[in-house]
C-alpha positions in Angstrom: -20.0 2.1 16.5 -23.0 2.4 14.5 -22.9 0.3 11.5 -22.8 0.8 7.7 -26.2 -1.4 6.0 -26.8 -1.4 2.6 -28.2 1.1 1.7 -25.1 3.4 2.2 -23.8 5.0 -1.0 -20.9 3.7 -1.8 -19.2 4.0 -4.8 -15.9 1.2 -5.7 -13.1 2.1 -8.6 -11.8 0.3 -10.4 -9.2 0.2 -13.6 -11.1 -0.3 -16.6 -8.5 -3.5 -17.4 -7.1 -5.3 -15.1 -4.6 -8.6 -16.6 -3.6 -10.7 -13.4 -2.3 -13.7 -13.7 1.6 -15.9 -13.6 3.6 -15.1 -17.2 1.6 -12.3 -18.4 3.7 -9.2 -18.3 4.3 -8.8 -21.5 1.2 -7.6 -21.7 1.6 -4.4 -21.1 3.5 -3.9 -24.3 0.7 -5.3 -26.3 -1.6 -2.8 -25.2 0.5 -0.4 -25.6 1.1 -1.2 -29.4 -2.9 -1.6 -29.8 -3.3 2.3 -27.9 0.1 3.7 -30.6 1.5 4.3 -27.8 5.7 5.0 -27.8 6.8 7.7 -26.1 7.0 5.4 -22.2 8.5 6.4 -19.3 9.1 3.2 -17.2 9.1 4.8 -13.3 11.3 1.8 -11.8 13.6 0.7 -8.7 17.5 0.5 -9.9 16.2 -3.3 -10.5 12.9 -3.7 -11.5 14.9 -1.0 -14.1 17.5 -3.9 -14.6 14.8 -6.1 -15.8 12.4 -4.0 -18.1 12.3 -6.3 -21.2 9.4 -8.6 -18.9 7.6 -5.8 -20.6 7.6 -6.4 -23.9 7.8 -3.2 -25.0 8.5 -1.3 -28.3 9.2 2.4 -29.2 11.3 5.9 -27.7 11.4 4.2 -23.8 12.7 6.1 -21.2 13.6 4.2 -17.7 13.8 6.1 -14.3 15.4 4.3 -12.4 16.9 6.0 -8.8 12.8 5.7 -6.5 13.8 5.4 -3.0 11.8 3.0 -0.5 9.8 6.6 0.8 9.5 9.0 -2.2 9.8 12.3 -1.1 9.6 16.1 -2.9 12.8 16.0 -4.5 12.3 12.5 -5.9 8.8 12.9 -7.4 10.7 16.8 -8.9 13.2 14.3 -11.1 10.9 12.1 -11.6 8.0 15.1 -13.1 11.5 16.3 -14.7 12.7 13.1 -16.8 8.9 12.6 -18.0 8.5 16.7 -19.5 11.6 15.9 -21.5 10.8 12.8 -22.5 6.5 13.8 -23.4 5.8 10.8 -22.0 2.1 9.8 -23.9 1.7 6.8 -21.2 3.9 6.2 -18.2 4.4 2.5 -16.3 4.5 1.9 -13.1 7.1 -0.6 -12.7 7.5 -2.1 -8.7 6.5 -1.7 -5.6 4.1 1.3 -4.0 6.6 3.2 -4.1 7.3 3.4 -7.9 3.5 3.3 -8.7 2.7 6.3 -6.4 5.2 8.2 -8.1 3.4 6.7 -12.3 0.5 7.9 -11.3 1.9 11.8 -10.4 4.0 11.5 -13.2 1.1 10.2 -15.2 -0.8 13.9 -14.6 1.2 16.5 -13.2 3.5 17.6 -16.3 2.7 20.1 -18.8 -0.7 20.6 -16.2 0.7 23.4 -14.2 -0.2 22.4 -11.0 2.8 21.0 -8.3 2.4 19.1 -5.4 1.4 21.3 -3.2 -1.7 21.9 -5.4 -3.1 18.5 -5.8 -2.9 17.2 -2.1 -6.0 16.2 0.0 -8.7 14.7 -1.8 -9.8 15.6 -6.1 -7.3 18.1 -6.9 -5.5 17.1 -10.5 -6.8 19.3 -13.0 -6.6 16.1 -15.1 -5.2 13.2 -16.9 -2.4 14.7 -19.0 -0.7 10.5 -20.3 -2.1 7.0 -20.1 -1.2 5.0 -17.5 -0.1 1.7 -16.5 0.2 0.1 -13.2 2.9 -3.1 -12.9 3.4 -4.4 -9.5 6.2 -6.6 -8.8 4.9 -6.8 -4.8 2.7 -8.2 -2.6 1.4 -5.4 0.1 0.9 -1.6 -1.5 -2.4 -2.6 -3.3 -1.0 0.8 -5.3 -2.7 -1.0 -9.6 -6.0 -0.6 -8.1 -6.0 2.3 -6.1 -6.3 6.8 -7.0 -3.6 7.8 -3.8 -0.5 9.0 -4.3 2.0 9.5 -1.2 5.0 11.1 -1.2 7.1 12.9 1.8 7.4 16.3 2.6 11.2 16.8 3.5 10.3 19.9 6.0 7.7 18.7 7.4 8.5 15.0 7.9 4.8 13.7 7.0 3.2 12.0 4.8 1.3 14.1 1.9 -1.5 11.9 0.1 -2.8 12.9 -3.0 -6.1 11.2 -3.8 -8.1 12.0 -7.7 -9.6 9.6 -10.8 -7.4 10.7 -13.0 -4.2 8.6 -11.4 -7.0 5.8 -11.4 -5.0 3.7 -14.2 -5.7 2.9 -17.5 -4.9 -0.6 -17.1 -3.2 -2.8 -14.9 -0.9 -6.4 -14.7 -0.8 -8.3 -11.8 2.0 -11.2 -12.9 2.9 -13.0 -9.3 5.6 -14.1 -11.6 7.5 -10.5 -11.1 7.5 -11.2 -7.5 9.5 -14.5 -6.8 13.0 -12.5 -6.6 11.7 -10.9 -3.5 13.4 -12.2 -0.8 12.0 -13.2 2.7 11.8 -10.0 4.9 10.5 -8.0 2.3 7.2 -11.1 1.2 6.2 -11.1 4.8 7.2 -6.8 5.5 5.0 -6.4 2.0 2.5 -9.1 3.0 1.4 -7.6 6.6 1.0 -4.1 4.4 -1.4 -6.6 2.0 -3.6 -7.9 5.4 -3.9 -4.3 6.9 -4.8 -2.8 4.4 -7.5 -5.8 4.1 -8.0 -5.9 8.3 -8.4 -1.9 8.5 -10.8 -1.6 6.2 -13.1 -4.8 7.9 -12.7 -3.1 10.9 -12.9 0.5 9.8 -16.1 3.6 10.8 -16.8 3.0 6.9 -16.9 -0.8 6.8 -19.7 -1.5 4.4 -20.9 -4.9 3.0 -19.3 -4.7 -0.4 -15.6 -3.4 0.9 -15.7 -6.8 3.0 -16.2 -9.6 0.9 -12.8 -8.4 -0.8 -11.2 -7.9 3.1 -12.1 -11.5 4.3 -10.9 -12.9 1.6 -8.2 -10.7 1.4 -7.1 -12.0 5.2 -7.8 -15.6 4.0 -5.3 -15.1 1.3 -2.6 -14.0 3.4 -2.8 -16.2 6.0 -3.1 -19.2 3.5 -0.1 -18.7 1.5 2.3 -15.8 2.7 3.6 -18.2 5.1 4.2 -20.7 2.1 5.9 -17.8 -0.2 7.9 -17.5 2.7 9.2 -20.3 3.0 9.3 -21.0 -0.5 9.4 -17.8 -2.2 9.9 -20.1 -6.1 5.5 -21.1 -4.7 4.1 -19.6 -7.9 0.5 -20.4 -6.9 1.4 -18.8 -3.2 3.3 -16.0 -4.6 -0.7 -16.0 -6.4 -2.1 -16.1 -4.0 -0.4 -13.4 -2.1 -1.2 -10.9 -5.0 -4.6 -10.8 -5.5 -4.7 -11.0 -1.5 -2.9 -7.2 -2.5 -4.9 -6.3 -5.2 -8.1 -7.4 -3.2 -6.3 -4.5 -0.6 -5.5 -1.8 -3.2 -9.5 -2.4 -4.1 -10.7 -1.6 -0.1 -8.6 1.1 -0.2 -11.2 3.6 -2.4 -14.3 3.9 -1.2 -13.2 3.3 3.1 -9.5 3.4 3.1 -7.3 3.0 6.0 -7.0 3.6 9.4 -5.1 4.2 12.8 -3.1 0.8 11.6 -1.7 3.4 9.0 -1.3 6.9 10.8 0.6 5.0 13.8 3.1 2.7 11.2 3.9 6.8 9.6 5.7 8.0 12.2 7.8 4.8 11.7 8.9 5.3 8.0 9.0 9.9 7.8 11.2 9.7 10.5 13.1 7.2 11.1 12.8 5.1 7.0 11.8 2.1 7.8 10.4 0.7 5.6 6.6 1.4 4.7 5.9 -2.4 4.9 8.1 -3.7 8.3 6.6 -0.3 10.1 3.0 -1.6 9.0 3.5 -4.7 10.5 5.1 -3.7 14.2 2.4 -2.2 14.9 -0.4 -4.3 13.1 -1.1 -6.9 16.8 -0.9 -3.4 18.4 -3.2 -1.3 16.9 -5.7 -4.9 16.6 -5.4 -5.1 19.9 -6.5 -1.8 20.7 -9.8 -2.0 18.3 -11.1 -5.0 20.0 -13.4 -3.9 22.3 -14.9 -1.2 19.8 -15.6 -4.3 16.8 -15.3 -8.0 18.7 -16.8 -10.0 16.3 -14.8 -8.8 13.4 -11.4 -9.0 15.2 -12.1 -12.7 15.8 -13.6 -13.5 12.2 -9.2 -12.0 11.1 -8.0 -14.5 13.7 -9.9 -17.1 12.0 -9.2 -15.7 8.5 -5.5 -16.1 9.9 -5.8 -19.7 11.1 -5.7 -18.7 15.0 -8.3 -19.0 17.4 -10.7 -16.8 17.7 -10.7 -13.9 20.4 -11.8 -10.7 21.0 -10.4 -9.7 24.3 -7.6 -7.4 23.8 -4.6 -8.8 24.9 -5.7 -12.6 23.8 -4.8 -11.0 20.6 -2.3 -9.0 21.2 0.0 -12.3 22.1 -2.0 -14.0 18.5 -1.0 -11.2 15.8 2.5 -10.7 17.7 3.3 -14.6 17.8 2.0 -14.9 14.1 4.2 -11.8 12.8 7.0 -13.0 14.6 6.2 -16.7 13.4 7.3 -15.1 9.7 10.2 -13.5 10.8 9.0 -9.2 10.8 11.4 -7.2 13.4 8.6 -6.1 16.4 10.6 -4.3 18.4 11.4 -0.3 17.4 14.8 -0.9 19.1 15.8 -2.9 16.9 15.3 0.0 14.2 17.6 2.5 16.3 14.4 4.9 17.4 15.1 5.9 20.4 12.7 6.4 23.1 13.5 9.7 23.3 11.5 10.4 20.2 8.3 8.4 20.8 6.4 11.4 22.0 7.0 13.7 19.5 6.5 10.0 17.2 2.4 9.8 19.2 2.1 13.7 18.1 2.9 12.9 14.6 0.8 10.4 14.3 -2.7 11.6 15.9 -2.8 14.7 13.4 -3.6 12.0 11.1 -6.5 12.8 11.1 -7.9 11.3 7.5 -7.2 7.9 8.8 -6.9 8.0 12.6 -11.1 9.4 12.6 -12.5 6.3 10.0 -10.7 3.8 13.3 -13.7 2.4 15.4 -11.7 3.4 18.7 -10.9 7.3 19.5 -7.3 7.5 20.4 -5.5 9.8 22.5 -1.6 10.9 21.9 -1.0 8.8 24.7 -3.0 5.9 23.4 -0.5 5.3 20.3 2.0 7.0 22.5 1.3 3.7 24.5 1.6 1.4 21.9 4.4 2.9 21.0 6.8 1.9 24.2 4.7 -1.4 24.7 7.0 -1.4 20.7 10.0 -0.3 21.5 
C-alpha cells in the first residue's frame, strides 16, 4: 500500500460552530433564539424526547419521538411528513446516530421535490431548507460533525448512504452530561464504534496525516476512558473523554471514511437488527487482525494507544483486541445475537458488495475472507 503524503489534497468540513463541555445543552435554545428561529422540529428517540427541556427551547416546538435504532425508509418518511406539516425552520437531532442521521434528511428534503432515492450517493442534495442543530446523547457515531446519513432499505436489507455538504450541522452541541444515563452495555458498544471510526480511518488506503492526528488521539481517548465510563457511568471526566473521542471519529469520517470493519458489520444490523455499535464491537478485532500484515506499524500503534502490548502478528492482534472487548462486556459471538450459521454466506455476499467502504481497506477482502470472519465470530 502506497502511503498518502502531505502533498495530497484533502478537504475537512466541520460545523461552523461547535460547543463542547458539561452543561452546554441549553446553548441550543440560546442559539436558535438569536437566529430568530421559532418553528422547531426535534428528532429524537422516546427516551430523549422525554427530556427535551434540557435544550432550553422556546417557540413552536414539535417533537418526533419515534426514531428506530436502525432507521429505515418508513421511519424516514414519517419524520419527513412531520417536518412538512410543521414547516420547521430548524431541525434538532437529539439522540444517537439514528436521530442525527434522520435530522439531516429532515433539514434538506421537505419541500425540495427530492426523495431519499434521488439523493443516495455523494452530493446529490439540491440544497439546505432548514437550519440544522445536532446534539449527541451517546458517544459513538460522531454524526454531529458529519455529512453522511444512513437509512436502511427494507426491500434490499441494505444501507442507503447519502453524503452532502448541505447536511452539515450549523451548530453542534456536545454536552457529555447527556450521556451519564447511558447503560454500561451501550456505553461499551458505542465506545467501540467511535474507536472503529478512528482505527478504520487511521489504517485506511486514504489515510492522511491531517486526519491521523485526530484518529490516533481518538483511539487513545477510548483506551483511557471507556473502561472508566463502563465501571462508573457517573464519571464526568470519562464521559467527556468519550464524547471527544466520538467527535474526533466523526472528523475522521468526512475526508477518509471507514473501511472493512463497517462493511462487515452492516449486515448484522440490516439482516439481524443488531445495534450498530454492538455489531462494530463484535467485528472490530477480526478486521484489525486481518489488516495487520498490510499496515503493521499502524496496527501496533493502535494496540499501544489502547494500552495493550504492541504487535502486528495477526493471531496476537486478534487475541489482544478480542480480549479487550470482552473485558468491556461486549457480546463477541454472533450466535449470542441469534444469527444462524446458514445466513453467514448471504451476509458475506451483502458485505462484499459494499464497495464504497471495502475499496478503502488497506487489504483486499474476498467473500471467503468475510465468511471466515463471520465463522470465527459465530
